[in-house]
Each structure stands twice: as structure tokens, then as C-alpha cells.
C-alpha positions in Angstrom: -0.3 0.0 0.1 1.3 3.4 -0.7 1.3 6.5 1.6 -1.1 8.8 1.8 1.1 11.4 0.1 1.2 9.0 -3.0 -2.5 8.5 -2.8 -3.0 12.3 -2.6 -0.5 12.8 -5.8 -2.3 10.0 -7.4 -5.7 11.4 -6.8 -4.4 15.2 -8.3 -2.8 13.4 -11.2 -6.0 11.5 -12.1 -8.0 15.0 -11.7 -6.1 16.7 -13.8 -6.0 14.1 -16.8 -9.9 14.0 -16.2 -9.8 18.2 -16.4 -8.0 18.0 -19.6 -9.7 15.3 -21.6 -13.3 17.5 -20.0 -11.6 21.0 -21.6 -10.7 19.2 -24.7 -13.2 16.6 -25.7 -11.6 16.2 -29.1 -8.8 14.4 -27.6 -10.6 11.5 -26.2 -8.0 8.7 -27.3 -11.1 6.4 -27.5 -12.6 8.8 -30.1 -11.6 9.6 -33.7 -13.2 12.2 -35.9 -13.2 12.4 -39.2 -14.0 15.4 -41.6 -14.3 16.0 -45.1 -16.4 17.3 -48.3 -19.0 14.7 -46.6 -19.1 17.2 -43.4 -18.0 15.2 -39.7 -18.4 11.7 -38.5 -16.7 10.0 -35.5 -16.2 6.6 -34.0 -15.3 5.0 -30.6 -12.0 3.3 -31.5 -9.9 0.5 -29.8 -6.2 1.9 -30.3 -3.7 -1.0 -31.7 -0.3 0.9 -30.9 2.3 -1.8 -30.4 2.7 -5.1 -32.4 1.1 -7.4 -30.7 -2.3 -5.3 -31.0 -1.5 -5.0 -34.6 -1.3 -8.5 -35.1 -4.5 -9.2 -33.5 -6.6 -6.5 -34.8 -10.4 -7.1 -35.1 -9.9 -11.0 -35.7 -12.3 -13.4 -34.3 -14.9 -10.7 -33.9 -18.0 -11.6 -34.8 -19.7 -8.0 -34.9 -18.9 -4.9 -34.5 -21.2 -1.4 -34.0 -21.6 0.8 -36.8 -19.9 3.6 -34.7 -17.0 1.4 -33.9 -13.8 0.6 -35.3 -9.9 0.2 -34.6 -7.2 2.7 -35.0 -4.0 1.2 -36.0 -1.0 3.6 -35.0 2.8 2.7 -36.4 5.7 4.8 -35.2 7.0 5.9 -38.2 5.4 6.3 -41.8 5.6 2.7 -43.6 4.3 0.4 -46.6 1.2 -0.9 -45.0 -0.3 -4.1 -46.0 -2.9 -6.2 -44.5 -4.9 -9.5 -44.7 -8.0 -10.7 -43.6 -7.2 -14.0 -42.2 -9.5 -15.2 -39.0 -11.2 -11.9 -39.6 -14.9 -12.8 -39.7 -16.5 -9.4 -40.5 -16.5 -7.1 -43.9 -14.0 -4.1 -43.2 -13.3 -0.6 -44.7 -9.4 0.1 -44.2 -9.2 3.7 -44.4 -5.1 4.4 -44.7 -3.6 8.0 -43.6 -0.4 9.3 -43.4 1.7 11.1 -40.5 -0.5 14.1 -40.7 -3.6 12.3 -40.5 -4.6 12.6 -43.9 -6.4 9.7 -46.0 -4.5 8.5 -49.0 -6.5 5.3 -49.8 -9.4 3.4 -48.4 -9.8 -0.3 -49.3 -13.4 -0.9 -49.2 -15.3 -4.4 -48.1 -12.3 -6.4 -47.4 -13.8 -10.0 -47.8 -14.1 -11.7 -44.4 -11.3 -14.4 -44.0 -9.4 -13.6 -47.4 -5.5 -14.0 -47.1 -5.2 -12.0 -50.5 -2.6 -8.8 -49.4 -4.5 -5.6 -49.3 -2.0 -3.0 -49.9 -2.4 0.4 -48.5 0.6 2.1 -50.1 3.5 3.6 -48.8 3.8 6.4 -46.1 1.2 5.5 -44.1 1.3 6.0 -40.3 -2.5 5.5 -39.1 -5.0 3.0 -40.2 -8.7 3.4 -39.3 -10.8 -0.1 -39.7 -14.8 0.4 -39.9 -17.7 -2.0 -40.9 -17.6 -2.7 -44.6 -19.3 -0.6 -46.9 -19.7 2.4 -44.4 -16.5 4.7 -46.3 -18.4 4.6 -49.4 -21.9 5.7 -47.8 -20.4 8.3 -45.9 -18.2 9.6 -48.5 -14.8 8.9 -46.7 -12.2 9.0 -49.2 -8.8 10.4 -50.2 -8.4 13.6 -48.4 -10.6 13.4 -45.6 -8.6 14.4 -42.3 -8.5 12.3 -39.1 -8.4 14.4 -35.4 -7.3 11.6 -32.9 -4.6 12.6 -29.7 -2.4 9.7 -31.2 -1.5 12.3 -34.4 1.2 14.6 -33.1 -0.5 17.8 -33.1 2.6 19.5 -34.8 2.3 17.3 -37.8 -1.6 17.1 -37.8 -3.6 18.3 -40.6 -6.6 18.6 -37.9 -4.9 18.8 -34.7 -6.6 18.2 -31.2 -7.9 21.3 -29.7 -9.0 22.7 -33.2 -12.5 23.3 -33.8 -14.1 21.7 -36.6 -14.8 23.0 -40.3 
């Protein structure tokens, strides 16, 4: 057990973090915002930001809410390739560069298909959502993502900045 000083310090630190999240709800790590010609959208996301989480992805899931997704975050821009082995639901894969600007959308990836899906080079972020949603919503290259995992000094749409 920690001392009361440690507990008080932890309580103050948690209160400060909670206050920061309330002051800027756009920076909630469990949410991603998108904006483009279609207007704006948001999804609740699980973040996959290490090798093990990225390897697991959305495998073995039987369903996903239409307002949910998974955000893959890479340490540096790279040539991103995905496949659908052990993935049971169709997905749209939205590939974005280091600024959070969408560079490519792969629509309706086929469940359990092992064909490589090439997202291109310079990819730092990949958002997976239910198959068909990107087209229905108008998400396309040029769409901007906002999430605290996108460094503010590089972001096309940084946290803390208002919408359109």
C-alpha cells in the first residue's frame, strides 16, 4: 500500500487528466473524428499501437457496432499491408499519412481472405470500420482524421482545433 501522500498525488494527477479530457473532448483517445467534403463523423475506437495489438487487430470478432472501429498507429510512416485471415466481418480500411490525411480507402475487405491488401507507402494510421460505411459516408482520400495519437505539430486537424 502506498502512503497517503502518494495516494493524494495520484488523485491530483488523475483529476488533472480528467479535467484536460473535459476541456478538450476532441482529444479522447477512445474516439476518432473525421472531416471531409461529406461533413464530419466520429467513431469510438480501440487503439492498436504496438506490434501484438496490430497483429491481433479485429480477428475473431463476430460483429462490430456501426459507430465503432479500430485505429492502428505505427511509430513511423511505412508501407502498410493487411490481410483478413481470421477476420470474420467485412471491413473498410482507411489508410492515412503522418498528418492524419487519408491517402487510400480499401472498401469491403472480404472476411478470411488471405489476399494482401496494399495500403501504399507513407502510412502511419489505419482506421478499420465496418465494410461499406466509408462509401456510404463519403470517406475518401483527402479526408482528415483527428485523434490524440496524431502528433499535434504534424496533424492536418490537430486536437484542440474546432471542426470545419
